DRENFISE-337810 format. One record per residue (C-alpha): residue number from 1; residue in three letters; x, z, y negated. Coordinates in nm, 2 decimals. Each point is the difference from the previous one (the first is absolute). Layout:
residues N
+-----+------+--------+--------+--------+
: pos : code :      x :      z :      y :
+-----+------+--------+--------+--------+
: NUM :  ALA :      X :      Z :      Y :
...
+-----+------+--------+--------+--------+
//
This chain:
residues 378
+-----+------+--------+--------+--------+
: pos : code :      x :      z :      y :
+-----+------+--------+--------+--------+
:   1 :  MET :   0.60 :   0.50 :   3.56 :
:   2 :  LEU :   0.38 :   0.04 :   0.03 :
:   3 :  HIS :   0.18 :   0.19 :  -0.27 :
:   4 :  ARG :   0.38 :  -0.03 :  -0.04 :
:   5 :  ARG :   0.02 :   0.27 :  -0.27 :
:   6 :  PRO :   0.23 :   0.29 :   0.08 :
:   7 :  PRO :  -0.15 :   0.36 :   0.04 :
:   8 :  THR :  -0.06 :   0.17 :  -0.34 :
:   9 :  LEU :   0.06 :   0.36 :  -0.09 :
:  10 :  VAL :  -0.36 :   0.07 :   0.08 :
:  11 :  ASP :   0.04 :  -0.15 :   0.34 :
:  12 :  TRP :   0.29 :   0.22 :   0.07 :
:  13 :  LEU :  -0.18 :   0.31 :  -0.12 :
:  14 :  VAL :  -0.31 :  -0.08 :   0.22 :
:  15 :  ALA :   0.21 :  -0.07 :   0.30 :
:  16 :  ALA :   0.20 :   0.33 :  -0.05 :
:  17 :  ALA :  -0.32 :   0.19 :  -0.04 :
:  18 :  VAL :  -0.14 :  -0.14 :   0.33 :
:  19 :  GLY :   0.32 :   0.06 :   0.19 :
:  20 :  LEU :   0.04 :   0.36 :  -0.13 :
:  21 :  PHE :  -0.37 :   0.07 :   0.07 :
:  22 :  ALA :   0.03 :  -0.13 :   0.36 :
:  23 :  ILE :   0.32 :   0.19 :   0.07 :
:  24 :  ALA :  -0.13 :   0.33 :  -0.15 :
:  25 :  GLU :  -0.33 :  -0.03 :   0.19 :
:  26 :  GLU :   0.16 :  -0.07 :   0.33 :
:  27 :  ILE :   0.27 :   0.27 :  -0.04 :
:  28 :  GLY :  -0.22 :   0.27 :  -0.15 :
:  29 :  GLY :  -0.29 :  -0.07 :   0.23 :
:  30 :  ARG :  -0.33 :  -0.16 :  -0.08 :
:  31 :  SER :  -0.27 :   0.21 :  -0.16 :
:  32 :  MET :  -0.25 :  -0.12 :   0.25 :
:  33 :  GLY :   0.07 :  -0.07 :   0.37 :
:  34 :  PRO :   0.29 :   0.10 :   0.22 :
:  35 :  SER :   0.36 :  -0.09 :  -0.07 :
:  36 :  ARG :   0.10 :  -0.33 :   0.15 :
:  37 :  GLU :   0.26 :  -0.04 :   0.28 :
:  38 :  ASP :   0.30 :  -0.23 :  -0.05 :
:  39 :  LEU :   0.05 :   0.13 :  -0.36 :
:  40 :  PRO :   0.31 :  -0.22 :  -0.06 :
:  41 :  ILE :  -0.19 :  -0.31 :   0.08 :
:  42 :  TRP :  -0.28 :   0.08 :  -0.24 :
:  43 :  ILE :   0.25 :   0.08 :  -0.28 :
:  44 :  ALA :   0.16 :  -0.34 :   0.07 :
:  45 :  ALA :  -0.35 :  -0.15 :  -0.02 :
:  46 :  GLY :  -0.05 :   0.16 :  -0.34 :
:  47 :  VAL :   0.33 :  -0.14 :  -0.13 :
:  48 :  VAL :  -0.08 :  -0.35 :   0.13 :
:  49 :  THR :  -0.35 :   0.03 :  -0.16 :
:  50 :  ALA :   0.16 :   0.09 :  -0.33 :
:  51 :  ALA :   0.22 :  -0.31 :   0.03 :
:  52 :  GLY :  -0.31 :  -0.21 :   0.05 :
:  53 :  VAL :  -0.16 :   0.15 :  -0.30 :
:  54 :  LEU :   0.30 :  -0.08 :  -0.21 :
:  55 :  PHE :  -0.04 :  -0.37 :   0.07 :
:  56 :  ARG :  -0.38 :   0.00 :   0.02 :
:  57 :  ARG :  -0.04 :  -0.22 :  -0.31 :
:  58 :  ARG :   0.22 :  -0.28 :   0.15 :
:  59 :  VAL :  -0.22 :  -0.05 :   0.31 :
:  60 :  PRO :  -0.30 :   0.23 :  -0.05 :
:  61 :  PHE :  -0.21 :  -0.18 :   0.26 :
:  62 :  ALA :   0.26 :   0.01 :   0.28 :
:  63 :  ILE :   0.09 :   0.36 :  -0.06 :
:  64 :  LEU :  -0.36 :   0.12 :  -0.01 :
:  65 :  CYS :  -0.09 :  -0.19 :   0.32 :
:  66 :  VAL :   0.31 :   0.12 :   0.19 :
:  67 :  TYR :  -0.05 :   0.36 :  -0.11 :
:  68 :  SER :  -0.37 :   0.00 :   0.09 :
:  69 :  ALA :   0.06 :  -0.17 :   0.34 :
:  70 :  VAL :   0.28 :   0.24 :   0.10 :
:  71 :  ASN :  -0.22 :   0.31 :  -0.09 :
:  72 :  VAL :  -0.31 :  -0.14 :   0.17 :
:  73 :  LEU :   0.21 :  -0.05 :   0.31 :
:  74 :  LEU :   0.14 :   0.35 :  -0.02 :
:  75 :  PHE :  -0.35 :   0.15 :  -0.04 :
:  76 :  ALA :  -0.11 :  -0.19 :   0.31 :
:  77 :  LEU :   0.29 :   0.09 :   0.22 :
:  78 :  ALA :   0.05 :   0.36 :  -0.10 :
:  79 :  PRO :  -0.32 :   0.13 :  -0.17 :
:  80 :  GLN :   0.09 :   0.27 :  -0.25 :
:  81 :  MET :  -0.09 :   0.10 :  -0.35 :
:  82 :  SER :   0.16 :  -0.22 :  -0.27 :
:  83 :  ALA :   0.25 :   0.16 :  -0.23 :
:  84 :  ALA :  -0.09 :   0.00 :  -0.37 :
:  85 :  TRP :   0.30 :  -0.21 :  -0.09 :
:  86 :  GLN :  -0.12 :  -0.28 :   0.24 :
:  87 :  PHE :  -0.34 :  -0.02 :  -0.17 :
:  88 :  TYR :   0.13 :   0.01 :  -0.35 :
:  89 :  THR :   0.25 :  -0.27 :   0.08 :
:  90 :  GLU :  -0.28 :  -0.22 :   0.12 :
:  91 :  LEU :  -0.18 :   0.05 :  -0.33 :
:  92 :  VAL :   0.31 :  -0.09 :  -0.20 :
:  93 :  LEU :   0.05 :  -0.32 :   0.20 :
:  94 :  LEU :  -0.37 :  -0.09 :  -0.03 :
:  95 :  PHE :   0.02 :   0.06 :  -0.38 :
:  96 :  THR :   0.31 :  -0.22 :  -0.03 :
:  97 :  LEU :  -0.15 :  -0.29 :   0.20 :
:  98 :  LEU :  -0.32 :  -0.02 :  -0.20 :
:  99 :  SER :   0.19 :   0.03 :  -0.33 :
: 100 :  GLU :   0.22 :  -0.30 :   0.10 :
: 101 :  VAL :  -0.22 :  -0.25 :   0.18 :
: 102 :  ARG :  -0.31 :  -0.18 :  -0.11 :
: 103 :  PRO :  -0.33 :   0.18 :   0.08 :
: 104 :  GLY :  -0.19 :  -0.18 :   0.26 :
: 105 :  SER :   0.31 :  -0.17 :   0.15 :
: 106 :  VAL :   0.08 :   0.00 :   0.37 :
: 107 :  LYS :   0.27 :   0.26 :  -0.06 :
: 108 :  ALA :  -0.22 :   0.23 :  -0.20 :
: 109 :  VAL :  -0.28 :  -0.01 :   0.26 :
: 110 :  THR :   0.25 :   0.04 :   0.29 :
: 111 :  GLY :   0.16 :   0.29 :  -0.17 :
: 112 :  LEU :  -0.33 :   0.17 :  -0.05 :
: 113 :  VAL :  -0.08 :  -0.05 :   0.37 :
: 114 :  ALA :   0.34 :   0.14 :   0.10 :
: 115 :  SER :  -0.05 :   0.31 :  -0.21 :
: 116 :  GLY :  -0.35 :   0.04 :   0.14 :
: 117 :  ALA :   0.14 :  -0.02 :   0.35 :
: 118 :  TYR :   0.26 :   0.27 :  -0.10 :
: 119 :  VAL :  -0.27 :   0.23 :  -0.13 :
: 120 :  VAL :  -0.22 :  -0.04 :   0.30 :
: 121 :  SER :   0.28 :   0.05 :   0.24 :
: 122 :  MET :   0.12 :   0.31 :  -0.19 :
: 123 :  LEU :  -0.34 :   0.16 :   0.00 :
: 124 :  ALA :  -0.05 :  -0.09 :   0.37 :
: 125 :  ALA :   0.33 :   0.15 :   0.10 :
: 126 :  SER :  -0.05 :   0.32 :  -0.20 :
: 127 :  SER :   0.00 :   0.32 :   0.20 :
: 128 :  PRO :  -0.23 :   0.19 :  -0.04 :
: 129 :  PRO :  -0.24 :  -0.29 :  -0.07 :
: 130 :  ALA :  -0.04 :  -0.09 :  -0.36 :
: 131 :  GLY :  -0.32 :   0.11 :  -0.17 :
: 132 :  TRP :  -0.21 :  -0.19 :  -0.25 :
: 133 :  GLY :   0.18 :   0.17 :  -0.28 :
: 134 :  ASP :   0.33 :  -0.14 :   0.13 :
: 135 :  VAL :  -0.15 :  -0.34 :   0.03 :
: 136 :  ALA :  -0.13 :   0.01 :  -0.35 :
: 137 :  VAL :   0.33 :   0.11 :  -0.14 :
: 138 :  ALA :   0.19 :  -0.28 :   0.18 :
: 139 :  VAL :  -0.25 :  -0.26 :  -0.11 :
: 140 :  VAL :  -0.01 :   0.12 :  -0.36 :
: 141 :  MET :   0.38 :   0.02 :  -0.03 :
: 142 :  SER :   0.04 :  -0.35 :   0.15 :
: 143 :  ALA :  -0.26 :  -0.14 :  -0.24 :
: 144 :  ILE :   0.18 :   0.16 :  -0.30 :
: 145 :  ALA :   0.33 :  -0.15 :   0.11 :
: 146 :  ALA :  -0.16 :  -0.35 :   0.05 :
: 147 :  GLY :  -0.19 :   0.02 :  -0.33 :
: 148 :  ALA :   0.31 :   0.11 :  -0.19 :
: 149 :  GLY :   0.20 :  -0.29 :   0.14 :
: 150 :  LEU :  -0.27 :  -0.25 :  -0.10 :
: 151 :  ALA :  -0.02 :   0.16 :  -0.35 :
: 152 :  VAL :   0.38 :  -0.03 :  -0.05 :
: 153 :  ARG :  -0.01 :  -0.36 :   0.10 :
: 154 :  ARG :  -0.28 :  -0.08 :  -0.23 :
: 155 :  HIS :   0.19 :   0.17 :  -0.29 :
: 156 :  ARG :   0.30 :  -0.21 :   0.08 :
: 157 :  VAL :  -0.20 :  -0.32 :   0.00 :
: 158 :  ILE :  -0.17 :   0.09 :  -0.33 :
: 159 :  ALA :   0.34 :   0.09 :  -0.16 :
: 160 :  ALA :   0.15 :  -0.33 :   0.12 :
: 161 :  GLN :  -0.29 :  -0.20 :  -0.13 :
: 162 :  ALA :   0.01 :   0.18 :  -0.33 :
: 163 :  ALA :   0.38 :  -0.08 :  -0.03 :
: 164 :  GLU :  -0.06 :  -0.36 :   0.08 :
: 165 :  ARG :  -0.29 :  -0.02 :  -0.24 :
: 166 :  GLY :   0.21 :   0.16 :  -0.28 :
: 167 :  GLU :   0.29 :  -0.25 :   0.07 :
: 168 :  LEU :  -0.25 :  -0.29 :   0.00 :
: 169 :  LEU :  -0.16 :   0.11 :  -0.33 :
: 170 :  ALA :   0.35 :   0.05 :  -0.16 :
: 171 :  ARG :   0.10 :  -0.36 :   0.10 :
: 172 :  GLU :  -0.33 :  -0.13 :  -0.13 :
: 173 :  ALA :   0.05 :   0.18 :  -0.33 :
: 174 :  VAL :   0.34 :  -0.15 :  -0.04 :
: 175 :  SER :  -0.13 :  -0.35 :   0.09 :
: 176 :  GLU :  -0.28 :   0.03 :  -0.25 :
: 177 :  GLU :   0.23 :   0.12 :  -0.28 :
: 178 :  ARG :   0.25 :  -0.28 :   0.07 :
: 179 :  ALA :  -0.29 :  -0.25 :  -0.01 :
: 180 :  ARG :  -0.11 :   0.14 :  -0.33 :
: 181 :  ILE :   0.35 :  -0.02 :  -0.14 :
: 182 :  ALA :   0.03 :  -0.35 :   0.14 :
: 183 :  ARG :  -0.32 :  -0.11 :  -0.18 :
: 184 :  GLU :   0.13 :   0.13 :  -0.33 :
: 185 :  LEU :   0.34 :  -0.16 :   0.04 :
: 186 :  HIS :  -0.15 :  -0.33 :   0.10 :
: 187 :  ASP :  -0.20 :   0.00 :  -0.32 :
: 188 :  ILE :   0.32 :   0.05 :  -0.19 :
: 189 :  VAL :   0.18 :  -0.27 :   0.19 :
: 190 :  ALA :  -0.29 :  -0.24 :  -0.04 :
: 191 :  HIS :  -0.01 :   0.06 :  -0.38 :
: 192 :  SER :   0.38 :  -0.05 :  -0.03 :
: 193 :  VAL :   0.00 :  -0.32 :   0.20 :
: 194 :  SER :  -0.29 :  -0.13 :  -0.21 :
: 195 :  VAL :   0.20 :   0.07 :  -0.32 :
: 196 :  MET :   0.31 :  -0.17 :   0.14 :
: 197 :  THR :  -0.21 :  -0.30 :   0.10 :
: 198 :  MET :  -0.16 :  -0.03 :  -0.35 :
: 199 :  GLN :   0.34 :   0.03 :  -0.17 :
: 200 :  THR :   0.14 :  -0.27 :   0.23 :
: 201 :  GLY :  -0.28 :  -0.23 :  -0.10 :
: 202 :  GLY :   0.06 :   0.08 :  -0.36 :
: 203 :  VAL :   0.37 :  -0.09 :   0.03 :
: 204 :  ARG :  -0.09 :  -0.33 :   0.18 :
: 205 :  LEU :  -0.23 :  -0.11 :  -0.28 :
: 206 :  MET :   0.29 :   0.06 :  -0.25 :
: 207 :  LEU :   0.24 :  -0.23 :   0.18 :
: 208 :  ARG :   0.11 :  -0.34 :  -0.15 :
: 209 :  GLU :  -0.13 :  -0.32 :   0.15 :
: 210 :  ASP :   0.35 :  -0.08 :   0.14 :
: 211 :  GLN :   0.02 :   0.33 :   0.20 :
: 212 :  GLU :  -0.21 :  -0.13 :   0.29 :
: 213 :  ARG :   0.21 :   0.17 :   0.26 :
: 214 :  GLU :  -0.03 :   0.34 :  -0.16 :
: 215 :  ARG :  -0.37 :  -0.07 :  -0.04 :
: 216 :  GLN :  -0.04 :  -0.07 :   0.37 :
: 217 :  VAL :   0.19 :   0.32 :   0.09 :
: 218 :  LEU :  -0.22 :   0.22 :  -0.23 :
: 219 :  ALA :  -0.31 :  -0.17 :   0.12 :
: 220 :  SER :   0.10 :   0.08 :   0.36 :
: 221 :  ILE :   0.07 :   0.36 :  -0.10 :
: 222 :  GLU :  -0.34 :   0.02 :  -0.18 :
: 223 :  GLU :  -0.18 :  -0.14 :   0.30 :
: 224 :  THR :   0.17 :   0.24 :   0.23 :
: 225 :  GLY :  -0.08 :   0.29 :  -0.23 :
: 226 :  ARG :  -0.37 :  -0.09 :  -0.01 :
: 227 :  GLY :  -0.01 :  -0.02 :   0.38 :
: 228 :  ALA :   0.17 :   0.34 :   0.02 :
: 229 :  VAL :  -0.26 :   0.15 :  -0.24 :
: 230 :  ASP :  -0.28 :  -0.15 :   0.21 :
: 231 :  GLU :   0.15 :   0.15 :   0.32 :
: 232 :  LEU :   0.04 :   0.34 :  -0.17 :
: 233 :  ARG :  -0.36 :   0.00 :  -0.12 :
: 234 :  ARG :  -0.12 :  -0.08 :   0.36 :
: 235 :  MET :   0.22 :   0.28 :   0.13 :
: 236 :  LEU :  -0.13 :   0.24 :  -0.27 :
: 237 :  GLY :  -0.36 :  -0.09 :   0.11 :
: 238 :  LEU :   0.08 :   0.11 :   0.35 :
: 239 :  LEU :   0.18 :   0.32 :  -0.11 :
: 240 :  ARG :  -0.24 :   0.10 :  -0.27 :
: 241 :  GLY :  -0.33 :  -0.04 :   0.18 :
: 242 :  PRO :  -0.34 :  -0.06 :  -0.16 :
: 243 :  GLN :  -0.03 :   0.33 :  -0.19 :
: 244 :  ALA :   0.36 :   0.06 :  -0.12 :
: 245 :  ASP :   0.08 :   0.05 :  -0.37 :
: 246 :  ALA :   0.17 :  -0.31 :  -0.14 :
: 247 :  GLY :   0.03 :   0.14 :  -0.35 :
: 248 :  PRO :   0.32 :   0.00 :  -0.21 :
: 249 :  GLN :   0.29 :   0.19 :   0.14 :
: 250 :  ALA :   0.11 :   0.33 :  -0.17 :
: 251 :  GLY :   0.34 :   0.12 :  -0.11 :
: 252 :  LEU :   0.17 :   0.29 :  -0.17 :
: 253 :  ASP :  -0.12 :  -0.14 :  -0.34 :
: 254 :  ARG :  -0.35 :   0.10 :   0.11 :
: 255 :  LEU :   0.08 :   0.36 :   0.07 :
: 256 :  ASP :  -0.19 :   0.12 :  -0.31 :
: 257 :  ASP :  -0.32 :  -0.16 :   0.13 :
: 258 :  LEU :   0.06 :   0.17 :   0.34 :
: 259 :  LEU :   0.06 :   0.34 :  -0.16 :
: 260 :  ASP :  -0.32 :  -0.03 :  -0.20 :
: 261 :  GLN :  -0.19 :  -0.06 :   0.32 :
: 262 :  VAL :   0.14 :   0.30 :   0.18 :
: 263 :  ARG :  -0.05 :   0.22 :  -0.31 :
: 264 :  ALA :  -0.36 :  -0.10 :   0.00 :
: 265 :  ALA :  -0.02 :   0.12 :   0.36 :
: 266 :  GLY :   0.13 :   0.34 :  -0.09 :
: 267 :  LEU :   0.37 :  -0.02 :   0.04 :
: 268 :  GLU :   0.21 :   0.11 :  -0.30 :
: 269 :  VAL :   0.30 :  -0.23 :   0.02 :
: 270 :  ALA :   0.29 :  -0.05 :  -0.23 :
: 271 :  LEU :   0.23 :  -0.30 :   0.00 :
: 272 :  GLU :   0.37 :   0.00 :  -0.09 :
: 273 :  VAL :   0.21 :  -0.31 :  -0.01 :
: 274 :  ARG :   0.38 :   0.04 :   0.00 :
: 275 :  GLY :   0.27 :  -0.25 :  -0.06 :
: 276 :  ASP :  -0.04 :  -0.36 :  -0.14 :
: 277 :  PRO :  -0.28 :  -0.19 :   0.17 :
: 278 :  VAL :   0.11 :  -0.33 :   0.15 :
: 279 :  PRO :  -0.20 :  -0.29 :   0.13 :
: 280 :  LEU :  -0.07 :   0.04 :   0.37 :
: 281 :  PRO :  -0.06 :  -0.26 :   0.27 :
: 282 :  ALA :  -0.38 :  -0.04 :   0.05 :
: 283 :  GLY :   0.00 :   0.13 :   0.35 :
: 284 :  LEU :   0.21 :   0.31 :  -0.09 :
: 285 :  ASP :  -0.21 :   0.06 :  -0.31 :
: 286 :  LEU :  -0.32 :  -0.01 :   0.21 :
: 287 :  SER :   0.14 :   0.23 :   0.27 :
: 288 :  ALA :   0.12 :   0.26 :  -0.26 :
: 289 :  TYR :  -0.35 :   0.00 :  -0.15 :
: 290 :  ARG :  -0.16 :   0.04 :   0.34 :
: 291 :  ILE :   0.22 :   0.29 :   0.09 :
: 292 :  VAL :  -0.09 :   0.19 :  -0.32 :
: 293 :  GLN :  -0.37 :  -0.09 :   0.05 :
: 294 :  GLU :   0.00 :   0.13 :   0.36 :
: 295 :  ALA :   0.19 :   0.32 :  -0.08 :
: 296 :  LEU :  -0.25 :   0.08 :  -0.28 :
: 297 :  THR :  -0.30 :  -0.08 :   0.23 :
: 298 :  ASN :   0.14 :   0.23 :   0.27 :
: 299 :  ALA :   0.05 :   0.28 :  -0.26 :
: 300 :  LEU :  -0.36 :  -0.03 :  -0.11 :
: 301 :  LYS :  -0.13 :  -0.02 :   0.36 :
: 302 :  HIS :   0.19 :   0.29 :   0.14 :
: 303 :  ALA :   0.05 :   0.23 :  -0.30 :
: 304 :  GLY :  -0.31 :  -0.08 :  -0.20 :
: 305 :  PRO :  -0.01 :   0.02 :  -0.38 :
: 306 :  THR :   0.34 :   0.13 :  -0.09 :
: 307 :  ARG :   0.31 :  -0.10 :  -0.20 :
: 308 :  ALA :   0.25 :  -0.26 :   0.09 :
: 309 :  ALA :   0.31 :  -0.17 :  -0.15 :
: 310 :  VAL :   0.13 :  -0.35 :   0.04 :
: 311 :  THR :   0.36 :  -0.09 :  -0.08 :
: 312 :  VAL :   0.12 :  -0.36 :  -0.01 :
: 313 :  ASP :   0.38 :   0.00 :  -0.03 :
: 314 :  TYR :   0.19 :  -0.33 :  -0.05 :
: 315 :  ARG :   0.36 :   0.05 :   0.11 :
: 316 :  PRO :   0.28 :  -0.25 :   0.05 :
: 317 :  GLY :  -0.10 :  -0.20 :   0.31 :
: 318 :  GLU :  -0.28 :   0.23 :   0.10 :
: 319 :  LEU :  -0.36 :   0.10 :  -0.09 :
: 320 :  HIS :  -0.09 :   0.36 :   0.06 :
: 321 :  LEU :  -0.36 :   0.10 :   0.03 :
: 322 :  HIS :  -0.10 :   0.37 :   0.02 :
: 323 :  VAL :  -0.36 :   0.12 :   0.03 :
: 324 :  VAL :  -0.07 :   0.37 :   0.04 :
: 325 :  ASP :  -0.32 :   0.20 :  -0.02 :
: 326 :  HIS :  -0.02 :   0.38 :  -0.07 :
: 327 :  GLY :  -0.22 :   0.07 :   0.30 :
: 328 :  PRO :  -0.37 :   0.10 :   0.00 :
: 329 :  ARG :  -0.13 :   0.22 :  -0.28 :
: 330 :  GLN :  -0.07 :   0.36 :   0.07 :
: 331 :  GLY :  -0.27 :   0.06 :   0.25 :
: 332 :  ARG :   0.05 :  -0.33 :   0.18 :
: 333 :  THR :   0.21 :  -0.09 :   0.30 :
: 334 :  ARG :   0.18 :  -0.33 :   0.06 :
: 335 :  ALA :  -0.19 :  -0.22 :   0.24 :
: 336 :  ARG :   0.19 :  -0.09 :   0.32 :
: 337 :  ALA :   0.18 :  -0.33 :   0.00 :
: 338 :  ALA :  -0.21 :  -0.27 :   0.14 :
: 339 :  GLY :   0.10 :  -0.16 :   0.33 :
: 340 :  PRO :   0.05 :  -0.37 :   0.07 :
: 341 :  GLU :  -0.37 :  -0.06 :   0.05 :
: 342 :  SER :  -0.10 :   0.14 :  -0.34 :
: 343 :  GLY :   0.28 :  -0.10 :  -0.24 :
: 344 :  HIS :   0.30 :  -0.22 :  -0.01 :
: 345 :  GLY :   0.15 :   0.13 :  -0.33 :
: 346 :  LEU :   0.34 :   0.12 :   0.12 :
: 347 :  ILE :   0.04 :  -0.29 :   0.24 :
: 348 :  GLY :  -0.07 :  -0.25 :  -0.27 :
: 349 :  MET :   0.24 :   0.16 :  -0.24 :
: 350 :  ARG :   0.28 :   0.01 :   0.26 :
: 351 :  GLU :  -0.06 :  -0.36 :   0.10 :
: 352 :  ARG :   0.02 :  -0.12 :  -0.36 :
: 353 :  ALA :   0.32 :   0.19 :  -0.06 :
: 354 :  ALA :   0.15 :  -0.13 :   0.32 :
: 355 :  LEU :  -0.10 :  -0.36 :  -0.09 :
: 356 :  PHE :   0.25 :   0.02 :  -0.29 :
: 357 :  HIS :   0.27 :   0.20 :   0.19 :
: 358 :  GLY :  -0.10 :   0.31 :  -0.19 :
: 359 :  THR :  -0.07 :   0.36 :   0.11 :
: 360 :  LEU :  -0.30 :   0.22 :  -0.03 :
: 361 :  THR :  -0.03 :   0.37 :   0.06 :
: 362 :  ALA :  -0.32 :   0.21 :  -0.02 :
: 363 :  GLY :  -0.08 :   0.36 :   0.08 :
: 364 :  PRO :  -0.13 :   0.33 :  -0.12 :
: 365 :  LEU :   0.19 :   0.19 :  -0.28 :
: 366 :  ALA :   0.09 :   0.36 :  -0.01 :
: 367 :  SER :  -0.22 :   0.04 :  -0.30 :
: 368 :  GLY :  -0.31 :  -0.09 :   0.21 :
: 369 :  GLY :  -0.02 :  -0.36 :  -0.12 :
: 370 :  PHE :   0.09 :  -0.33 :   0.16 :
: 371 :  GLY :   0.27 :  -0.25 :  -0.10 :
: 372 :  VAL :   0.06 :  -0.36 :   0.06 :
: 373 :  ARG :   0.34 :  -0.16 :  -0.09 :
: 374 :  ALA :   0.09 :  -0.36 :   0.04 :
: 375 :  VAL :   0.32 :  -0.18 :  -0.07 :
: 376 :  LEU :  -0.02 :  -0.38 :  -0.02 :
: 377 :  PRO :   0.31 :  -0.22 :  -0.05 :
: 378 :  LEU :  -0.02 :  -0.25 :  -0.28 :
+-----+------+--------+--------+--------+
//
């Protein structure tokens, strides 16, 4: 696995720690075993090792294999007790390899074999000979390094899968809400086309006998309208599915019925209408109703039985909707917002607002409640 990413701050810190440890141990003398000859060479070896540690995540397999092979060769040619920094560096490289490559891969198995060869050569070259306690310590520390590397990789894989799943669920939630909105708008379009077709037929029947050309044009329009209605109904059948609700569409004129329903569920809600109500396009009217409905549903779901206020403000060229709850009653806590897999409320409201080039903001209030504000151009 080849990584092109540059060294991070952690990489620099680990490399600096390895280099300083190696230089300090070589200059100050090892706690066990005699001081080594050719001190400048060993100090340079410590610096080179630190440079390898710095770039260990770019080519973890190559650096581990080269480092292990060089040390095994040194142990074979000049048997002597290993410095602590050499062994600890081997552990760092083993940890890095197993945290980067797939467990069970050729690189992972080869890296384990290389580290095993290092440990065996280190123990064999030890003077005085290593005891069973030394063997146990080396094996346990190597196992801890390997296990930690595997655990880190598993954590990364799980985190990546969770992020992908969250992104997929969010996309699915948006798609479902758009399909739901499309079903409702197709109902409205089908109804409008049906009305146009019937009105065209009515006008055709009112024509005089000498208006044959006009009659043919209207008959063609009527036929085209009927075909469009049939196609829309077929499309609705695909979008709606066998169990979808095909009941009458709602609008702001049915807010009183909605408020009666949420009051029966325990939400004390007050309605205020500002400005002069104006007729709204069917799609916009439905979307405004759905935004208020979803905001009240979320308030009841997350705050429980509480108080809420709905404001419908008709302004020149804009419709403002404001739904705010007062937060949970004393002794209760607001339930956490549901994720994409358990609720599409905010997603649906934002999609409906965006459909009409409007804006929607939602978030907690300083008073402890939650507010939803939508602005829809008329």
